[in-house]
N, C-alpha and C positions, 0 to 999 in steps of 0.2 A: 710791066713787071707782074705777069700773071702767075708765075710759079717760082718756087724757091730756087730752082736751077737757073732760071732767067735772071733772078736777082743777083745771084752769085757771079754772074758774068760781068757785072759792072763794078767799077771801083767803089762807088758809094755802097752798093749792095754788100760787098765783102766787108767794108768798114762797119756797117750796121750789124752784119751777121756776127762779126767778132765781138762787138760790144754786148749785144743781146744774148749771144751764145754763152759768154762768161756769166752773165746774169742768170741764164738758165741753169748752168752747172752749179752756180751758187745756190739756186733754189732747190736743186736736187738734195743738197746736204740739209738745207733748212727743213724741207718736208720729210726727209728721212728722220730727222730728229723729232719732228712733230709726231710722226707715227710712234716713236719711242716713248712719247709722253702722253699722247691722247688715250690710248686704250689702257695703259697701266693706271693712270690716275682715275679713269672711269671705273676700272675694276676695284681699285683701292677705295674709292668713294662709295661704291655700292656696298663693299665689305663693311665700311664704317657706319654709313647712314641709311643704306637702302636706296633703290632706284626711285622710290616715291619722294625722296628728299631732293632730287635734282632740280625741281622748279625753284626751291628756296635758294640754291646756290646760283642758278642762272639769273635769278632776279637781282643778284649783286653785281653781275658782270657789267651793266651799263655804268656803274660808279667807277669800277676799275678802268673801263675803256675811256671814260671822260678824263680821268686823271692822266692816263698814259698819253692820250692824244694831245692834251694841253702841254705836257712836258715835251712831246715831240715837236709841237708847233714852236715852242720857245727855242728848242735846240735848232730847228730849221732856220729860224731867224738869225740866230747867233753864229751857226757853224756851217750851214748848207746841207745839201742832201747826203753827200757821201759820209761825212763825219756823223751826222745824225743817225744814219743807218748802222754804222759801226757801233755807235753808242747803244742803240736799241738791242743789238745782238749781244753785246757784252753784258748789259744789264740782265737780259733774259737768262743768259748762261749762268751768271752769278746767282740768280734766284734759284735755279735748279740745283746747283751745287750745294747751296745753303740748305735747301729743302731735303736733299738726299741725306745729309749728315745730321739733320735735326728731326727727321720724321719720327723716329722711335721716341724721342724725348717729348716732342710737342703733340704728337698724336693727331686727334680729330681736328683741332683748329688749323694745323698745318695742311692737312689733307683738304679741308674746305678752301683755304686760301689758294692752294696750288691748283685746285679745280677751277677756281675763278680766274686765276692768272693764265692758265693754259688756254682758256677760252678767249682771252684778250690779246695776248702778245702776238699770236700767229697772224691774225687778220691785220694788225697794224703794220707788221713787218712785210707781210704779203703785199699790201697796198703800196708800200715803198718801192718794191720791185716794179710794180706796174706804173708808178709815177715816173720812174726812170725810163722804162721802155716806151711809155707814151710820149716822153720828151725826146727820145732818140729817133723813133720811126716816123715816117710820114703816113698819110692815110692809106694809100695803096700798099705800102710796105707792111702796115699793120695786118692786112689781110693775109700776107704771105708769111710773116714771122710769128704772129701771136700764137698760132696753134702749136708749132714745133717748140717754141720757147716754153710755153706752158706745159708741153709734154715732158720736158726735163724735170719739172717739179713733180709731175705724176710718176715719172720713173723713180725719183727719190722716195716718194711715198710707197710705191710698189715694193722697192727693196726693203724699206723700213718695216712694212707690214709683213713681208716674207720672213725677215729675221726675227721679228717679234713672235709671229705664230710658231716658228720653229724652235726658238730658244727660251720662251717665257717660262716654261715649266722648269727647264734645266737651270737657268740663271736666276730665276725668281723675278717677280714683277718689279720690285723696287730698284733693281740694278739698272733698268732702262731709263730711270730719271737721270742718272749720272751720264749715261751714254748720250742722252738727248743734249745735255749741256756741252759735251765735247763736239757735237756736230756743228755748233755755231762757229768754231774756229776756221775750218776750211770754207764755210759759207761766207764769212766775213772777208777772208783773204781774196776769194774769187770776185766778190762784189766790189772790193776796193780796186781790183784790176779792171773791172768793167767800167767803173767811173773814170779811171785813168785813161782808158782807151777812148771813151766817148767824150770826156770832158764834163765838168760840172755844169748842169743846166742852169742858166741864169734867168732870174726874173726881170720883168720890165722895171724901169726906174721907179714907177709909182707903186710897185709891189715889193721893192727891195727891202730886206731887213724886217719884213712883217709890218710895213707901213699901214696896210689896210686891215691889220689884225693878225695875230699869230695863228688863228684858225680860219679867219675870213668867212664867217658864216653868211655874210651878205650875198655871197654868190648863189646860195640856195634860193634867194629871193629874185636875183637878177637873171639867172640862167634856168630857163624852164626845163631844159634837158636834164640838168643835174638834179633838179627837184624831183623829176619823175624817175630818175635812176634811184634816188633815195626811197621813194614810195614803192617802186617795184621790188627793191631789195627787202624792204620791210615786209611786204606781202609774202615774198618767197621764203623768208626766214620764219614766218609764222608756220608755213607749211613744213619747213625743215624741223622746227621744234616739235610739232605735233607728231611727225613721223619718228623723230628721235626718241621721244618719251614713250611712244607705243612700243617701239623696238626694244628699248631698255627694259621695260617691264616684262616683255616676253622672254628676253635673254635671262633676266634674273630668275624667272620661274623655271626655265629649262636648265640653267647651269649655276647651281649654288656654290660650287668650288671656285675660289678666287683665281688660282693660276690657270685652271681649265677655261674659265670665263675670259681671262686675258688672252689666252691662245686663240679662243674662238673669235674674239673681237679683232685681234691682229689679223687673222685669216679673212674676216669679213672686209676689213679695210684694204687688205691686199686685193681682194676681188674688185672693190670699188675702184682701186687705182689701176688695175688691169683694164677695166672698162674705160676709165678716163684716159689712160695712156693710148689705148687703141683709137679712141675718139680724136685725140689731139693730132696724132700723126697720120691717120688714115682718112677720117671723115671731116674733121673741122676745116682743114685747108680747102677741101672741095666745096663744102657748104658755104664758106665765106666767099669763095670765088664765084659761085653760080647763083646763090640766093641773096636777097636783100636782107638787111638787118631786121626789117619789119617782119618778114616771113619767118626768120629764125626765132626772133624774140617773142613772137606770138605762138609759134608751134610748141615751144618748150612747156608752158603752163598747161597746154591741152593734154600733153602726156601725163602730167601729174594729176589733172582732173580725172583721167581714166584710172590711174593706179590707186588713188585715194578712194574712188568709188568702189573698186574691187576689194580693197582692204576693209571697207565699211561692211560689205556684204559677206566676205569670206575672211574673217580674222584668223591669222595663223602666223607663226614665227617665219615660215618660209616666204609668205606673201609680204609681211612687214619688212623682211630683209630685202626682198626684191624692190619694193617701193622706195625704201630708203637708199638702196644702192643706186637706183636710177636717178634719184634726186641728186645725190652727191656726185655721181659720175658726170652728169650733165652740167651741174653747177661748176665743177672744176674744169670743164672742157669747153664745150660750145657756148654755154651761157657767158662764161668769163671772157673768152676770146672775142665774141661778137660785141659784148657790152663795152669792152675796152676801146674799140675803134671809135666809139662816140666821144671819148675824151681827147683824142689826138689833136683836134683843131683848137682846143681851148688854151687859156693862159696858164702860166706857171702856178699861180695861186690855186687855180681850179684843179690842176693835176696833182699838186703836192699838199695843199691844205684842205680845200673843200672836199676833195676826194676822200680824205680820211673820215670826214663826217658822213658824206653821202654813202660811202661804201662800208668802211670799217665800223664806225660807230653804229650806223643803222643796222648793219648785219647782226651785231650782238645786242643792240638795244631791242630789236624785234624779239629775239629769243628771251631777253630779260622781261620785256613787257608781257609776252605771252605767259611766261612762267609766273609772274606776279598775279596775273588774272587767275590762272589755275590755282595758285596757292590760296588766294582769297576765297575762291569758290570751294576749294577742298576743306577750308576751315569751317564751312557751314554744312556742306553735304558731301557725300561720297560721289566722285565723278565716275560715271559709267565709262568703260573703256572705249566704247563706240564714239565718244566725244572727240577723241584724238583724230580719227580718220575723218569725221565730219568736219572738224576744223580745217584739216588739210584740204578737203574738197572745196569748202567755202572760200578759203583764201587763194587757192589756185585759180578760182573763177575771178576774184578781184584782181589778181596778178595779170590774168589775161586781158582784163579791161585796161589796166595801166600801160600795157605794152604798146597800145596804139598812140597815145600822146607822147610816150617815150621816144618813139621813132618818127614822129610827125615832121620834125625839123629836117632830119636827114632825108626823108622821102621827098619833102618839098624842094630841098636843095638839088637833089638828083633830077627832079622833074623840071625845075626852072632852068637848069644848065643844059638840059637835053641829053645828059649822060645816060648810057644804058645802066639800069639799076643793078648793082652788084652788092649793095650794102649801104 
């Protein structure tokens, strides 16, 4: 099953394609809605508090993530994956509707809460998509389907960014909060059909009903690969946070008008998603087919070592935009698609519970931790702007080091079985 066309010629391939295709279409609506909330809230937050206050808000995200992941774990034990996902989407939609109608009355506190919530909800729901996909596909199928399926999400983000960039000034920034809430409805309907097509993944008897814990943190101790996934994501997101904060400060200086800033950010994220979309459909399937996971997952941080070094030497909005675009575009495409193949052989609790901690919580905890450190430092001294690029450079190097033990088990398995290494 080397190509998508070859997979579609088999009965199982068509069955898997239908299930993950529905999930991909659902993700298109989810990420279109995320584009409708990401840049508007970013812009409203800057208008209320200034870009320099972002570290304080990001430092609150791990608390929100911990609460939401715990609630998700309890829901998963009681209701299973499909109903838990539907509940996650309905809750998020309700939060955005309530925020839209109370924003004028509650002002700053609501803006702060909404910023923290939008940083949290999307990664938790996103990981639920991958929990489903990792449960449906087999190892070789993941190399075929992961890129195109993730491409649907990038397509939704691309459309959302285009619409935001085109209509933010005309419709005004706050309108997109309500539009984001509406996007959950088709996303939920399509995902429900995907679960109906594939069937509800079932845990083993000893993991049923959350017997080993609603979050099952012990897996991080038992499974070396999952532990290094968490460490890799932590390092990667320190890089992301450093690039994000540097980019935000430069955007604030260049664009003081709220609606123009929203339009610029919408256009920026559209470019990110064009890059990600192109990677998913054109390059990711080829890279997954011909290169090992070790080669892919070690090459990515090398790219960021180079861009952070350039930003350190030549600071500018253009270069900061390029460095942040490359990070996000690769994070959404080849990094995600290759990393997810590591989860396929593991148990239900690993894919549905520990994954939320290793991927979702660590993803945002890293941003929160970095922001707390910066907030503490800023309370004593003024932080030179060069610190952001230097931090990105340092943690890109740490990330590169973690990529070797991360892929050690997969490389050893390929070597011991005598299989030609393709991931």
